[in-house]
C-alpha positions as CSV (number, residue, x, y, z in Angstrom):
1,X,-5.1,-3.7,21.1
2,X,-5.7,-1.0,18.6
3,X,-2.1,-0.4,18.1
4,X,-1.5,-4.1,17.7
5,X,-3.9,-4.3,14.8
6,X,-2.5,-1.3,12.9
7,X,1.1,-3.0,13.4
8,X,-0.5,-6.3,12.1
9,X,-1.7,-4.2,8.9
10,X,1.8,-3.1,8.3
11,X,3.4,-6.5,8.9
12,X,2.1,-7.9,5.7
13,X,3.2,-5.1,3.7
14,X,4.7,-5.9,1.1
15,X,2.8,-9.0,0.0
16,X,4.3,-11.9,-1.9
17,X,3.1,-11.5,-5.5
18,X,4.2,-14.9,-6.5
19,X,3.9,-17.5,-3.8
20,X,7.5,-17.2,-2.8
21,X,10.3,-19.7,-2.4
22,X,9.5,-23.3,-2.3
23,X,8.9,-24.9,1.0
24,X,10.4,-28.3,1.9
25,X,8.0,-31.1,3.0
26,X,9.6,-31.0,6.6
27,X,8.6,-27.3,6.5
28,X,5.0,-27.9,5.6
29,X,4.7,-30.8,8.0
30,X,5.9,-28.3,10.9
31,X,3.4,-25.6,9.7
32,X,0.6,-28.0,9.7
33,X,1.5,-29.0,13.2
34,X,1.7,-25.5,14.4
35,X,-1.8,-24.8,12.7
36,X,-3.4,-27.9,14.4
37,X,-1.7,-26.7,17.9
38,X,-2.9,-23.0,17.6
39,X,-6.0,-23.8,15.9
40,X,-7.6,-20.6,16.5
41,X,-4.7,-18.5,15.1
42,X,-5.3,-17.1,11.6
43,X,-1.6,-16.4,11.3
44,X,-0.6,-20.1,11.9
45,X,-3.2,-21.0,9.2
46,X,-2.0,-18.3,6.9
47,X,1.6,-19.6,7.0
48,X,0.5,-23.1,6.2
49,X,-1.5,-21.9,3.3
50,X,1.3,-19.8,1.9
51,X,3.3,-22.9,2.0
52,X,0.6,-25.1,0.4
53,X,0.5,-22.5,-2.5
54,X,4.2,-22.3,-2.9
55,X,4.0,-25.8,-3.7
56,X,1.3,-25.3,-6.1
57,X,-1.4,-27.3,-3.8
58,X,-3.9,-24.6,-4.5
59,X,-6.9,-26.7,-3.3
60,X,-5.3,-27.2,0.1
61,X,-4.1,-23.6,0.2
62,X,-7.7,-22.5,-0.4
63,X,-9.3,-24.6,2.3
64,X,-6.6,-23.2,4.8
65,X,-7.1,-19.6,3.8
66,X,-10.8,-19.9,4.4
67,X,-10.1,-21.6,7.8
68,X,-7.9,-18.2,8.7
69,X,-10.7,-15.8,7.4
70,X,-13.4,-17.9,9.5
71,X,-11.4,-17.1,12.5
72,X,-10.8,-13.3,11.7
73,X,-13.0,-12.0,9.1
74,X,-10.6,-8.9,9.1
75,X,-7.6,-10.7,8.1
76,X,-6.8,-9.0,4.9
77,X,-3.9,-11.2,3.6
78,X,-6.3,-14.2,3.7
79,X,-8.6,-12.4,1.1
80,X,-5.7,-11.4,-1.0
81,X,-4.1,-14.8,-1.2
82,X,-7.5,-16.3,-2.0
83,X,-8.0,-13.7,-4.8
84,X,-4.6,-14.9,-6.3
85,X,-5.3,-18.7,-6.4
86,X,-5.4,-19.7,-10.1
87,X,-8.7,-21.0,-10.9
88,X,-10.4,-22.4,-14.1
89,X,-12.5,-19.8,-16.0
90,X,-15.0,-20.5,-18.8
91,X,-13.5,-20.9,-22.2
92,X,-15.3,-21.0,-25.4
93,X,-14.2,-21.7,-28.9
94,X,-15.7,-19.2,-31.2
95,X,-15.3,-19.1,-35.1
96,X,-14.9,-15.6,-36.6
97,X,-14.7,-14.3,-40.1
98,X,-12.0,-11.7,-41.1
99,X,-11.9,-10.5,-44.5
100,X,-13.5,-13.6,-45.8
101,X,-11.2,-16.0,-44.1
102,X,-12.5,-18.0,-41.1
103,X,-10.7,-18.4,-38.0
104,X,-11.2,-20.2,-34.7
105,X,-10.4,-18.2,-31.4
106,X,-10.5,-19.0,-27.7
107,X,-12.7,-16.6,-25.8
108,X,-12.2,-16.4,-21.9
109,X,-15.3,-15.4,-20.3
110,X,-15.7,-12.6,-17.8
111,X,-17.5,-14.8,-15.7
112,X,-18.0,-15.5,-11.9
113,X,-14.5,-16.6,-11.3
114,X,-13.0,-13.3,-12.3
115,X,-15.7,-11.3,-10.1
116,X,-15.0,-13.3,-7.2
117,X,-11.3,-12.9,-7.6
118,X,-11.9,-8.8,-7.9
119,X,-14.3,-9.0,-4.9
120,X,-11.8,-10.6,-2.6
121,X,-9.0,-8.1,-3.8
122,X,-11.2,-5.4,-3.0
123,X,-11.9,-6.7,0.5
124,X,-8.3,-7.1,1.1
125,X,-7.5,-3.4,0.0
126,X,-10.2,-1.9,2.3
127,X,-9.2,-3.8,5.2
128,X,-5.5,-2.9,4.6
129,X,-4.9,-0.2,1.8
130,X,-1.2,-0.5,2.1
131,X,-1.1,-4.0,0.6
132,X,1.1,-4.4,-2.3
133,X,-1.5,-5.6,-4.8
134,X,1.0,-7.1,-7.2
135,X,2.8,-6.0,-10.3
136,X,0.7,-3.7,-12.5
137,X,-1.0,-5.3,-15.6
138,X,0.7,-5.9,-18.7
139,X,1.3,-2.9,-20.6
140,X,1.2,-0.5,-17.8
141,X,5.0,0.0,-17.5
142,X,6.4,0.7,-21.4
143,X,9.6,-1.4,-22.2
144,X,11.7,1.7,-22.1
145,X,11.0,1.8,-18.4
146,X,10.9,-2.0,-17.5
147,X,14.6,-2.4,-16.3
148,X,14.4,0.2,-13.8
149,X,11.0,-0.5,-12.7
150,X,12.0,-4.3,-12.1
151,X,15.0,-3.2,-10.0
152,X,12.8,-0.8,-7.9
153,X,10.3,-3.6,-7.5
154,X,13.0,-6.1,-6.5
155,X,14.3,-3.6,-3.9
156,X,10.7,-3.0,-2.7
157,X,10.0,-6.8,-2.1
158,X,13.3,-7.4,-0.5
159,X,12.0,-4.5,2.0
160,X,15.0,-2.2,0.8
161,X,12.5,0.7,0.8
162,X,15.0,3.5,0.9
163,X,16.8,2.0,-2.3
164,X,13.3,1.4,-4.0
165,X,12.4,4.8,-3.3
166,X,15.5,6.5,-4.6
167,X,15.2,4.5,-8.1
168,X,11.4,5.5,-8.2
169,X,12.2,9.0,-7.7
170,X,15.0,8.8,-10.6
171,X,12.0,7.2,-12.8
172,X,9.4,9.8,-12.0
173,X,11.9,12.5,-12.9
174,X,13.0,11.0,-16.0
175,X,9.3,9.9,-17.0
176,X,7.2,12.9,-15.9
177,X,5.5,14.4,-19.1
178,X,6.5,11.3,-21.1
179,X,4.0,8.9,-19.9
180,X,1.4,9.7,-17.4
181,X,0.8,5.9,-16.8
182,X,4.4,5.2,-16.1
183,X,4.4,8.0,-13.5
184,X,1.4,6.9,-12.1
185,X,2.6,3.4,-11.0
186,X,5.9,4.9,-9.8
187,X,4.3,7.3,-7.8
188,X,2.1,4.8,-6.1
189,X,5.2,2.5,-5.2
190,X,7.1,5.6,-3.9
191,X,4.1,6.5,-1.7
192,X,4.2,2.8,-0.4
193,X,8.1,3.0,0.2
194,X,7.5,6.3,2.0
195,X,4.7,4.6,4.2
196,X,7.1,1.7,5.2
197,X,9.8,4.4,6.2
198,X,7.4,6.4,8.3
199,X,7.5,9.3,6.0
200,X,3.7,9.6,6.0
201,X,3.5,13.3,4.7
202,X,5.5,12.4,1.6
203,X,3.4,9.4,0.9
204,X,0.2,11.6,1.3
205,X,1.5,14.1,-1.2
206,X,2.0,11.3,-3.8
207,X,-1.2,9.9,-3.3
208,X,-2.9,13.1,-3.3
209,X,-1.4,13.8,-6.8
210,X,-2.7,10.2,-8.0
211,X,-6.0,11.0,-6.5
212,X,-6.3,14.3,-8.5
213,X,-5.2,12.5,-11.7
214,X,-7.6,9.5,-11.5
215,X,-10.4,12.1,-10.9
216,X,-9.6,14.1,-14.3
217,X,-8.4,11.1,-16.4
218,X,-9.9,7.8,-16.3
219,X,-7.2,6.4,-18.6
220,X,-4.5,7.2,-15.9
221,X,-6.2,5.0,-13.1
222,X,-3.9,2.3,-12.2
223,X,-4.9,-1.2,-13.0
224,X,-3.6,-4.4,-11.3
225,X,-4.5,-7.8,-12.2
226,X,-7.2,-8.2,-9.6
227,X,-8.2,-4.8,-8.8
228,X,-8.2,-1.0,-9.9
229,X,-8.0,2.4,-8.4
230,X,-10.4,5.2,-8.4
231,X,-10.1,8.6,-6.6
232,X,-12.0,7.3,-3.6
233,X,-9.5,4.5,-3.3
234,X,-6.8,6.7,-3.2
235,X,-8.6,8.8,-0.7
236,X,-9.1,5.9,1.5
237,X,-5.3,5.3,1.5
238,X,-4.7,9.0,2.4
239,X,-7.0,8.9,5.2
240,X,-5.3,5.6,6.6
241,X,-2.0,7.4,6.3
242,X,-3.3,10.4,8.2
243,X,-4.5,7.9,11.0
244,X,-1.1,6.3,11.1
245,X,0.8,9.8,11.2
246,X,-1.5,10.9,14.0
247,X,-3.3,13.5,12.1
248,X,-6.5,12.8,13.8
249,X,-8.7,15.6,12.4
250,X,-7.6,15.2,8.8
251,X,-8.1,11.5,9.1
252,X,-11.6,11.9,10.6
253,X,-12.6,14.4,7.9
254,X,-11.2,12.1,5.2
255,X,-13.1,9.2,6.5
256,X,-16.4,11.0,6.8
257,X,-16.1,12.5,3.3
258,X,-16.0,9.1,1.9
259,X,-18.5,7.8,3.9
260,X,-20.8,10.5,2.4
261,X,-20.0,9.2,-1.0
262,X,-20.1,5.5,-0.1
263,X,-22.3,4.6,2.9
264,X,-21.5,0.8,2.8
265,X,-17.8,1.5,3.4
266,X,-17.9,-0.4,6.7
267,X,-14.0,-0.1,6.9
268,X,-14.2,3.6,7.3
269,X,-16.5,3.2,10.4
270,X,-13.8,0.8,11.7
271,X,-11.0,3.3,11.3
272,X,-13.4,6.1,12.7
273,X,-14.0,4.3,15.9
274,X,-10.3,3.5,16.3
275,X,-9.6,7.2,16.0
276,X,-12.2,8.1,18.5
277,X,-11.0,5.5,20.8
278,X,-7.7,6.6,20.9
279,X,-8.9,10.2,21.8
280,X,-11.2,8.4,24.4
281,X,-14.1,9.9,22.9
282,X,-16.1,6.7,23.8
283,X,-19.6,7.9,22.5
284,X,-18.4,8.4,19.0
285,X,-16.3,5.2,19.0
286,X,-19.1,3.2,20.3
287,X,-21.4,4.8,17.5
288,X,-19.1,4.0,14.7
289,X,-18.7,0.5,16.0
290,X,-22.4,0.2,15.9
291,X,-22.5,1.6,12.3
292,X,-19.9,-0.9,11.3
293,X,-22.1,-3.8,12.4
294,X,-25.2,-2.4,10.8
295,X,-23.4,-1.7,7.4
296,X,-21.9,-5.3,7.4
297,X,-24.1,-7.4,9.8
298,X,-22.6,-10.7,8.3
299,X,-19.2,-10.1,9.9
300,X,-19.1,-11.3,13.6
301,X,-15.6,-9.6,14.0
302,X,-17.5,-6.3,14.0
303,X,-19.6,-7.7,16.8
304,X,-16.5,-8.6,18.7
305,X,-15.1,-5.0,18.1
306,X,-18.3,-3.2,19.3
307,X,-18.3,-5.6,22.7
308,X,-14.6,-4.9,23.3
309,X,-14.9,-1.1,22.7
310,X,-18.0,-1.0,25.1
311,X,-15.8,-2.8,27.6
312,X,-13.1,-0.4,27.5
313,X,-15.5,2.4,27.6
314,X,-16.7,1.0,31.0
315,X,-20.3,0.0,29.7
316,X,-19.7,-3.7,30.9
317,X,-23.4,-4.7,30.9
318,X,-23.8,-3.6,27.2
319,X,-20.1,-5.1,26.6
320,X,-21.0,-8.5,28.1
321,X,-24.3,-8.9,26.0
322,X,-22.3,-7.9,22.8
323,X,-19.3,-10.2,23.6
324,X,-21.7,-13.3,24.3
325,X,-23.4,-12.6,20.7
326,X,-19.8,-12.4,19.3
327,X,-18.8,-15.7,20.8
328,X,-22.1,-17.2,19.7
329,X,-21.4,-16.1,16.0
330,X,-17.7,-17.0,16.1
331,X,-16.6,-19.1,19.0
332,X,-13.0,-19.1,17.5
333,X,-12.5,-15.3,18.1
334,X,-10.8,-16.1,21.3
335,X,-10.1,-12.3,22.1
336,X,-13.9,-12.0,22.9
337,X,-13.5,-14.4,25.9
338,X,-10.8,-12.4,27.4
339,X,-12.9,-9.1,26.9
340,X,-16.1,-10.9,28.3
341,X,-14.2,-12.2,31.4
342,X,-13.2,-8.4,32.1
343,X,-16.7,-7.2,31.7
344,X,-17.9,-10.0,34.1
345,X,-15.5,-9.0,36.7
346,X,-16.4,-5.5,36.6
347,X,-20.3,-6.6,36.8
348,X,-19.3,-8.6,40.2
349,X,-19.9,-11.8,38.4
350,X,-16.7,-13.6,39.3
351,X,-18.1,-17.3,38.7
352,X,-19.0,-16.4,35.3
353,X,-15.6,-14.6,34.7
354,X,-13.6,-17.6,36.2
355,X,-15.5,-19.9,33.5
356,X,-14.9,-17.5,30.6
357,X,-11.1,-17.0,31.5
358,X,-10.6,-20.8,31.7
359,X,-12.3,-21.0,28.1
360,X,-10.0,-18.2,26.9
361,X,-6.8,-20.0,28.2
362,X,-7.9,-23.3,26.8
363,X,-8.7,-21.7,23.2
364,X,-6.4,-18.8,22.8
365,X,-3.3,-18.9,20.2
366,X,0.0,-19.0,22.1
367,X,1.0,-15.8,20.7
368,X,-1.4,-14.0,22.8
369,X,1.1,-14.0,25.7
370,X,0.1,-10.9,27.4
371,X,-3.8,-11.6,27.6
372,X,-2.9,-15.3,28.6
373,X,-0.7,-13.8,31.4
374,X,-3.6,-11.5,32.5
375,X,-6.1,-14.0,32.4
376,X,-4.1,-16.5,34.6
377,X,-3.5,-13.7,37.1
378,X,-7.1,-12.8,37.3
379,X,-8.1,-16.3,37.7
380,X,-5.6,-16.4,40.7
381,X,-7.5,-13.4,42.3
382,X,-10.8,-14.8,42.0
383,X,-11.9,-16.3,45.4
């Protein structure tokens, strides 16, 4: 399950920055049917939402994206696409006097709409630090480098990662020392390409350069339309890459250092729990799950994570309690039913397990093939 979740994080990279090619009406209708049939599958709702957004049906897309997040509050693409939906901002007409001549200008307020967009993008980033956050803001890439940059971006979004990396390496060698802001953008995307190619050490080297640069020069921090990068943001990506690369000690140390500076970074607790669980260090894994819940108590998916880790650790009585609470908080998190059924079997409560597995089979998305097979097999064994 842990490896599956990490794989899903990579699946949605790169993200579309426009909303992609237009869908036909039949495509949308089919996606809507699938979302209704698999009503507890965040990926089915996400696919439908993207189809709506491609057709500029933003209100419909927003509803469906919120549905995906309600099912899985750790579904990073849902937050990012929500942050990208065009919304009306406050606009005021203001008269100014320049050199004795009056002018009327439009002032776009930095209002709650903008703040909410940035908040959603930040959530998406910390859930999946390898998200493609969209083309950098205007002016970040000077015109002299725009042609090569656009070609590299086209390769990147077409998943031609080696070609994109080669173009970016050429741009870096030609721009280094001439424009730090240009090199910053190119280093970032070269790191993303290296990560897609599983060249994690190369990606870490580029990101460490960016982290050090951002710490010394605020002007070189990379800006996107809905978010920005600080030294700790780069540090979080580096920690995540260490985790993907299997550098357990480096990843643990990096996450812990980030938590010393930001105790509210609940996603660092999620990643630490994954690392400890992979090492079968169950006391530390459970402790990090508990810290994640304490840090972000409004997220029911963290309660499910705690219960699932307790179940895998063999602490089935505690697991059953946590998983029942997770189901109460979010009945659409169907994985909780499967984990609860396993805990109930281990506690010699076959009647309860039967009911729970039957609920799981009735509610689970069709793509949960292995868990559905397991649940049916276990039901057949219960006398």
